[in-house]
C-alpha positions in Angstrom: 94.8 229.7 -148.7 93.5 226.1 -149.0 91.3 224.9 -146.1 91.4 221.4 -144.7 88.1 220.6 -146.3 89.1 221.8 -149.8 89.3 218.8 -152.0 89.3 220.7 -155.3 93.0 219.9 -155.9 92.6 216.2 -155.8 94.4 214.4 -158.6 92.1 212.9 -161.2 89.0 214.9 -160.1 87.4 217.2 -162.6 87.1 220.9 -161.8 84.0 221.9 -159.8 80.9 222.0 -161.8 77.2 222.0 -160.9 75.5 218.6 -161.2 72.6 218.6 -163.7 69.0 219.3 -162.9 66.2 217.9 -165.0 65.6 215.0 -167.3 68.3 212.8 -168.8 68.4 209.9 -171.2 71.0 207.5 -172.5 73.4 205.0 -171.0 76.5 207.1 -171.4 74.7 210.2 -170.0 73.7 208.1 -167.0 77.2 206.7 -166.5 78.7 210.2 -166.7 76.2 211.4 -164.1 77.4 208.6 -161.7 81.0 209.7 -162.3 80.2 213.3 -161.7 78.2 212.6 -158.6 81.1 210.7 -156.9 83.5 213.4 -158.0 81.2 216.0 -156.4 80.8 213.9 -153.3 84.6 213.9 -152.8 85.1 217.6 -153.8 82.1 218.9 -151.7 82.4 216.5 -148.7 79.1 214.8 -148.9 78.6 213.0 -145.5 76.1 210.5 -146.6 75.1 208.8 -149.8 72.7 206.0 -150.8 73.1 204.2 -154.1 70.5 201.8 -155.2 70.1 199.5 -158.2 68.9 195.9 -158.7 72.4 194.7 -159.8 74.6 197.8 -160.5 75.5 196.0 -163.7 75.7 199.1 -165.9 77.2 201.4 -163.3 80.8 202.5 -163.9 82.0 201.2 -160.5 84.9 199.3 -162.2 86.4 202.6 -163.5 89.6 204.0 -162.0 88.1 207.6 -161.9 85.1 206.4 -159.9 87.1 204.5 -157.4 89.6 207.4 -157.1 86.7 209.7 -156.3 85.4 207.3 -153.7 88.8 207.0 -152.1 89.0 210.8 -152.0 85.5 210.9 -150.5 86.0 208.2 -147.9 86.9 209.8 -144.5 85.9 209.2 -140.9 82.2 209.9 -140.4 81.2 209.3 -144.0 78.6 206.7 -144.9 77.6 205.0 -148.2 74.7 202.7 -148.2 74.5 200.4 -151.2 71.2 198.6 -151.8 70.6 195.9 -154.4 68.6 192.8 -155.1 71.9 191.0 -156.0 75.6 191.8 -155.7 76.7 189.0 -157.9 77.4 191.3 -160.8 79.4 193.7 -158.6 81.5 190.9 -157.3 82.1 189.5 -160.7 82.5 192.6 -162.9 83.6 195.5 -160.7 87.0 194.4 -159.2 88.2 197.9 -158.4 85.1 198.7 -156.4 85.3 195.3 -154.6 88.9 196.1 -153.5 87.7 199.6 -152.4 84.9 198.0 -150.5 87.3 195.7 -148.6 89.4 198.7 -147.5 86.5 200.9 -146.6 84.0 198.3 -145.2 83.5 200.4 -142.1 82.2 203.2 -144.3 80.1 201.2 -146.8 77.0 199.3 -145.8 75.7 196.9 -148.4 72.1 195.7 -148.1 70.2 193.2 -150.1 66.5 193.6 -150.8 65.1 190.0 -150.8 61.7 190.4 -152.5 61.2 192.2 -155.8 58.2 193.3 -157.7 59.3 194.0 -161.2 59.7 197.8 -161.7 59.4 198.4 -158.0 63.1 198.8 -157.3 64.8 202.2 -157.8 68.0 202.9 -159.6 69.2 206.0 -157.9 71.8 208.1 -156.1 70.6 210.1 -153.0 72.5 212.6 -151.0 71.5 215.6 -149.0 72.9 217.8 -151.8 71.6 216.2 -155.0 69.7 213.1 -156.3 69.5 211.2 -159.5 66.9 208.5 -160.3 66.5 206.4 -163.4 62.8 206.0 -164.1 63.4 203.9 -167.2 66.5 201.7 -166.6 66.2 200.1 -170.1 66.7 203.4 -171.8 68.7 204.9 -168.9 66.2 207.8 -168.7 65.4 209.6 -165.5 65.5 212.8 -163.6 68.1 214.6 -161.4 68.1 217.7 -159.2 68.8 219.3 -155.9 65.2 220.5 -155.1 64.3 219.7 -151.5 61.0 218.0 -152.3 62.7 215.6 -154.8 65.4 214.7 -152.3 62.8 214.0 -149.5 60.6 211.9 -151.8 63.5 209.7 -153.0 64.9 209.4 -149.4 61.5 208.1 -148.2 61.4 205.5 -150.9 65.0 204.4 -150.2 64.5 204.3 -146.4 61.5 202.0 -147.0 63.7 199.6 -149.1 66.5 199.8 -146.5 64.1 198.8 -143.7 62.9 195.8 -145.7 66.5 194.7 -146.6 69.1 192.6 -144.9 72.9 192.9 -144.8 74.5 191.6 -148.0 77.8 191.5 -149.9 80.3 191.0 -147.0 83.6 192.8 -147.5 85.5 189.6 -146.6 84.5 185.9 -146.7 85.7 183.7 -143.8 86.3 180.1 -144.6 87.5 177.0 -142.8 
């Protein structure tokens, strides 16, 4: 019998698989981890996520599979915090995500970090279940895992960035 929280039968989502633990390298490996993370968030009902990157330029947010996973994930009480130094690239190059953001603006808080010391801004996904952090964005190399200590350390870094940020990337623009 299928429960109300069972999202495993969602169209377009891959079958349940464990997210990777350990080191990773390569742009396509990174992008697949982003896809898998959003798919897992929808399937497993993650309540809160923080995604962080200076520009999200090389994240697969424009892809139908990613936006489908986010639509499946987005429910009452869920929260996605998106932190960047600039959302220009998202607005210009990620149209599916921008449309999703407009629909689910009450679930997604976009924040902009105003000052930047090179190399001091993480590229990461945080959830209570699993984290992924690119330590070398040029080579798309980093580490992922579900260990409590790793999740706590990354959350502390992201919370500090969130406190020093301002709201950014409005879902709609009002004009005269």
